[in-house]
N, CA and C of each residue as an Amber inpcrd file, in Angstrom:
protein
   258
   0.8730000  -1.2360000   0.0180000   0.0150000  -0.0150000  -0.0830000
   0.8650000   1.2340000   0.0750000   0.6050000   2.1690000  -0.7790000
   1.3610000   3.3710000  -0.9770000   0.6690000   4.4160000   0.0430000
   1.6240000   5.2040000   0.9330000   1.1460000   6.0150000   1.7370000
   1.9630000   7.5180000   1.2990000   0.9790000   8.4530000   1.0980000
   1.7150000   9.6680000   0.8320000   2.1390000  10.4270000   2.0710000
   3.2340000  10.9770000   1.7840000   3.6840000  11.8670000   2.9780000
   2.9920000  13.0900000   3.1920000   2.3440000  13.5540000   1.8360000
   1.7900000  14.9550000   1.8880000   0.2980000  14.8070000   2.6440000
   0.0360000  15.8900000   3.3300000  -1.2530000  16.0240000   3.7660000
  -2.2010000  16.6140000   2.8380000  -3.4480000  16.7560000   3.3120000
  -4.4230000  17.0550000   2.3210000  -4.2510000  18.4380000   1.9300000
  -3.8370000  19.5330000   2.7930000  -3.7010000  20.7010000   2.3870000
  -2.6690000  20.8270000   1.1240000  -1.5730000  20.1660000   1.6540000
  -0.4540000  20.0060000   0.6930000  -0.8430000  19.5350000  -0.6790000
  -1.6940000  18.6980000  -0.6590000  -2.1430000  17.9240000  -2.0510000
  -2.8770000  18.7290000  -2.7360000  -3.9040000  19.5750000  -2.0610000
  -4.6080000  20.6160000  -2.6310000  -4.0190000  21.6480000  -3.1780000
  -3.0480000  22.2250000  -2.4920000  -2.0950000  23.2660000  -3.0050000
  -1.2740000  22.7920000  -4.2590000  -0.8120000  21.7340000  -4.3830000
  -0.1770000  21.1210000  -5.3860000  -0.9870000  20.9450000  -6.5030000
  -2.2340000  20.5170000  -6.4480000  -3.3250000  20.5250000  -7.5880000
  -3.5400000  21.9360000  -8.1620000  -3.9010000  22.7040000  -7.1780000
  -4.1930000  24.0750000  -7.5630000  -3.2200000  24.7260000  -8.4250000
  -1.6790000  24.4200000  -8.0660000  -0.7860000  25.0060000  -8.8670000
  -0.7210000  24.1850000 -10.2020000  -0.9960000  23.0040000 -10.0020000
  -0.6830000  22.0220000 -11.3250000  -2.0380000  22.1780000 -12.4730000
  -3.0320000  22.3860000 -11.9600000  -4.2050000  22.3700000 -12.8770000
  -4.1240000  23.1610000 -14.1650000  -3.3870000  24.4370000 -14.1440000
  -3.1930000  25.1670000 -15.2600000  -2.0620000  24.6930000 -16.0920000
  -1.3430000  23.5870000 -15.7600000  -0.3330000  22.9340000 -16.5750000
  -0.6130000  21.6710000 -17.3320000  -1.8760000  21.1430000 -16.9420000
  -2.1200000  19.6580000 -17.6130000  -2.9340000  20.0080000 -18.8090000
  -2.8540000  18.9750000 -19.7710000  -3.7800000  19.0460000 -21.0250000
  -5.2360000  18.5570000 -20.7120000  -5.9060000  18.8590000 -21.9330000
  -7.5530000  18.4520000 -21.7030000  -7.6640000  16.9600000 -21.1970000
  -6.9600000  16.1710000 -22.1410000  -7.1170000  14.7130000 -21.9430000
  -6.8440000  14.6210000 -20.1590000  -5.9410000  14.9670000 -19.7590000
  -5.6050000  14.7330000 -18.2190000  -6.6810000  15.1620000 -17.5110000
  -7.2420000  16.4050000 -17.7190000  -8.4050000  16.9340000 -17.0230000
  -9.5840000  16.1320000 -17.1930000  -9.8100000  15.6070000 -18.3430000
 -10.9560000  14.6450000 -18.4540000 -10.8630000  13.2180000 -17.7350000
  -9.6140000  12.8070000 -17.5250000  -9.3970000  11.7620000 -16.8580000
  -9.5070000  11.9640000 -15.3460000  -9.0710000  13.1070000 -14.8410000
  -9.1620000  13.5180000 -13.5270000 -10.7060000  13.6210000 -13.1490000
 -11.4410000  14.2450000 -14.0900000 -12.7820000  14.5360000 -14.0230000
 -13.7120000  13.1480000 -13.7820000 -13.3310000  12.1750000 -14.6240000
 -13.8490000  10.8230000 -14.7210000 -13.5760000  10.2500000 -13.4960000
 -12.3460000  10.1850000 -12.8680000 -11.9260000   9.6210000 -11.6450000
 -12.8270000  10.2020000 -10.5240000 -13.0500000  11.5650000 -10.2950000
 -13.6540000  12.3460000  -9.3420000 -15.1980000  11.9360000  -9.4970000
 -15.7490000  11.8420000 -10.7000000 -17.3130000  11.4290000 -10.6630000
 -17.4320000  10.0850000 -10.2840000 -16.3540000   9.1100000 -10.6750000
 -16.5350000   7.8910000 -10.1270000 -16.3820000   7.8300000  -8.5190000
 -15.5640000   8.4990000  -8.1180000 -15.3250000   8.6600000  -6.5400000
 -16.6200000   8.9710000  -5.8560000 -17.2330000  10.2340000  -6.4640000
 -18.3920000  10.8710000  -5.7720000 -19.5270000   9.7280000  -5.8160000
 -19.6690000   9.0820000  -7.0470000 -20.7950000   8.0220000  -7.2030000
 -20.5480000   7.1450000  -6.3360000 -19.3020000   6.5800000  -6.0510000
 -19.1330000   5.4780000  -5.0290000 -19.6370000   5.7960000  -3.5400000
 -19.6920000   7.2350000  -3.1740000 -19.9100000   7.5130000  -2.0030000
 -21.3410000   7.4430000  -1.8670000 -22.3320000   7.4340000  -2.7860000
 -23.8340000   7.0540000  -2.8730000 -23.7490000   5.4890000  -2.7130000
 -25.0280000   5.0950000  -1.9320000 -25.2560000   3.7800000  -1.5180000
 -25.9060000   3.0610000  -2.6680000 -24.9560000   2.0840000  -3.2880000
 -25.4910000   1.4080000  -4.5630000 -26.5860000   0.6160000  -4.2700000
 -26.9010000   0.3080000  -2.8870000 -28.0690000  -0.6050000  -2.7440000
 -29.3500000   0.0610000  -3.0440000 -29.3910000   1.3750000  -3.1280000
 -30.6820000   2.0120000  -3.4570000 -30.7180000   1.9980000  -4.9730000
 -29.6670000   1.6300000  -5.8360000 -29.9050000   1.5050000  -7.2660000
 -30.1370000   0.2450000  -7.7320000 -30.2510000  -1.0440000  -6.8630000
 -30.4520000  -2.1560000  -7.1350000 -31.8670000  -2.3910000  -7.2710000
 -32.3270000  -3.5520000  -8.1530000 -33.6610000  -3.6510000  -8.3490000
 -34.4100000  -4.0370000  -6.8960000 -35.6880000  -3.8680000  -6.8350000
 -36.4560000  -3.8420000  -5.6330000 -36.3380000  -5.3540000  -5.1670000
 -36.4530000  -6.3340000  -6.1220000 -36.2830000  -7.8640000  -5.8090000
 -35.0420000  -8.1540000  -5.2210000 -34.0200000  -7.4440000  -5.6310000
 -32.7590000  -7.8240000  -5.1370000 -32.4740000  -7.2700000  -3.8010000
 -33.0110000  -6.0410000  -3.5940000 -32.9690000  -5.3600000  -2.1230000
 -33.7250000  -6.3050000  -1.2430000 -34.7220000  -6.8870000  -1.6150000
 -35.7170000  -7.6940000  -0.8370000 -34.9500000  -8.9330000  -0.4070000
 -34.2510000  -9.4840000  -1.2570000 -33.6620000 -10.8930000  -1.0500000
 -32.3870000 -10.5160000  -0.1720000 -31.6300000  -9.4130000  -0.3500000
 -30.5590000  -9.0550000   0.4710000 -31.0240000  -8.9110000   1.8670000
 -32.1990000  -8.0070000   2.1210000 -32.5600000  -7.8940000   3.3880000
 -33.0780000  -9.0760000   4.0600000 -33.8200000  -9.9410000   3.3880000
 -34.1200000 -11.4030000   3.8050000 -32.8210000 -12.0190000   4.4250000
 -31.7420000 -12.0130000   3.6310000 -30.5280000 -12.8970000   4.0240000
 -29.7730000 -12.2700000   5.2620000 -30.0640000 -10.9680000   5.2820000
 -29.3410000 -10.0620000   6.3410000 -30.0340000 -10.6990000   7.7870000
 -31.4750000 -10.6130000   7.6010000 -32.3540000 -10.8880000   8.6340000
 -32.0590000 -12.4080000   9.1100000 -31.9050000 -13.3760000   8.0890000
 -31.7430000 -14.8530000   8.3800000 -30.3510000 -14.7800000   9.2380000
 -29.1970000 -13.9990000   8.7830000 -28.0880000 -14.0900000   9.3330000
 -28.1230000 -13.5560000  10.7380000 -29.0400000 -12.4480000  10.9780000
 -29.3630000 -11.9660000  12.3920000 -29.8280000 -13.0410000  13.5390000
 -30.5260000 -13.8110000  12.6980000 -31.2840000 -14.8910000  13.4680000
 -30.4740000 -16.1990000  13.7770000 -29.1920000 -15.9600000  13.1410000
 -28.3350000 -17.4310000  13.2090000 -28.6610000 -18.4270000  12.2730000
 -29.4910000 -18.0900000  11.1950000 -29.8200000 -19.1350000  10.1020000
 -28.6300000 -19.0170000   9.0520000 -27.4130000 -19.3460000   9.5720000
 -26.3380000 -19.3080000   8.5290000 -25.5430000 -20.8480000   8.6570000
 -24.7340000 -20.9800000   7.6600000 -23.9900000 -22.1790000   7.6680000
 -22.4460000 -21.8200000   7.1690000 -21.5840000 -22.6510000   7.6550000
 -20.1970000 -22.3390000   7.4320000 -20.0540000 -22.7210000   6.0100000
 -19.2810000 -21.7390000   5.1860000 -19.0650000 -22.1920000   3.6510000
 -18.5390000 -23.5610000   3.3390000 -17.3760000 -23.9790000   4.1970000
 -16.8660000 -25.2480000   4.1140000 -17.8070000 -26.4610000   4.2470000
 -18.7920000 -26.1360000   5.1230000 -19.7080000 -27.2330000   5.3880000
 -20.7000000 -27.3510000   4.2850000 -21.0800000 -26.3370000   3.7770000
 -21.9120000 -26.1570000   2.5610000 -21.2810000 -27.0270000   1.4340000
 -19.8040000 -26.3740000   1.1900000 -19.2700000 -27.0690000  -0.0250000
 -19.1040000 -28.5300000   0.2560000 -18.8100000 -29.0020000   1.3770000
 -18.6740000 -30.3660000   1.6990000 -19.8460000 -31.2580000   1.2660000
 -20.8060000 -30.7010000   1.6320000 -22.1380000 -31.2200000   1.4630000
 -22.4670000 -31.4490000  -0.0120000 -22.2170000 -30.4860000  -0.7250000
 -22.3840000 -30.4530000  -2.2800000 -21.3450000 -31.3320000  -2.8900000
 -20.2920000 -31.3210000  -2.4130000 -19.1850000 -32.4230000  -3.0010000
 -19.6300000 -33.7780000  -2.7790000 -20.2110000 -34.2200000  -1.7650000
 -20.6180000 -35.4360000  -1.4930000 -21.9850000 -35.7920000  -2.3770000
 -22.8740000 -34.7970000  -2.5340000 -24.3040000 -34.8510000  -3.0710000
 -23.9400000 -34.8810000  -4.5530000 -22.8630000 -34.3970000  -5.1550000
 -22.7870000 -34.4530000  -6.5950000 -21.5070000 -35.3180000  -6.8960000
 -20.7700000 -35.9170000  -5.7920000 -19.5650000 -36.6140000  -6.2750000
 -18.6020000 -35.7960000  -6.7940000 -18.1590000 -34.7550000  -6.1720000
 -17.1650000 -33.8520000  -6.8620000 -16.0440000 -34.0150000  -5.8570000
 -14.7590000 -34.1920000  -6.4290000 -13.4340000 -34.2680000  -5.8540000
 -12.9250000 -32.8220000  -5.5580000 -12.3000000 -32.7330000  -4.4630000
 -11.7600000 -31.4110000  -4.0170000 -10.7280000 -31.0580000  -4.9520000
């Protein structure tokens, strides 16, 4: 993971100075990145079809009630049922 030693204020100042030096292509890439970032901050759940939202809510409720199984147990059961080797 890359950790930048610049703080937010330093980064803003760097880009305020640099924005006049870059070409249109670069500006469009930065704009697309920004739009993608802003969109990611919105909750994608609200954009899912209603049926999918209901299924997710149902699954979350079942998980709260303890109606869950460990993945390895489920896989073991299906390997036996369908005679699949690991």
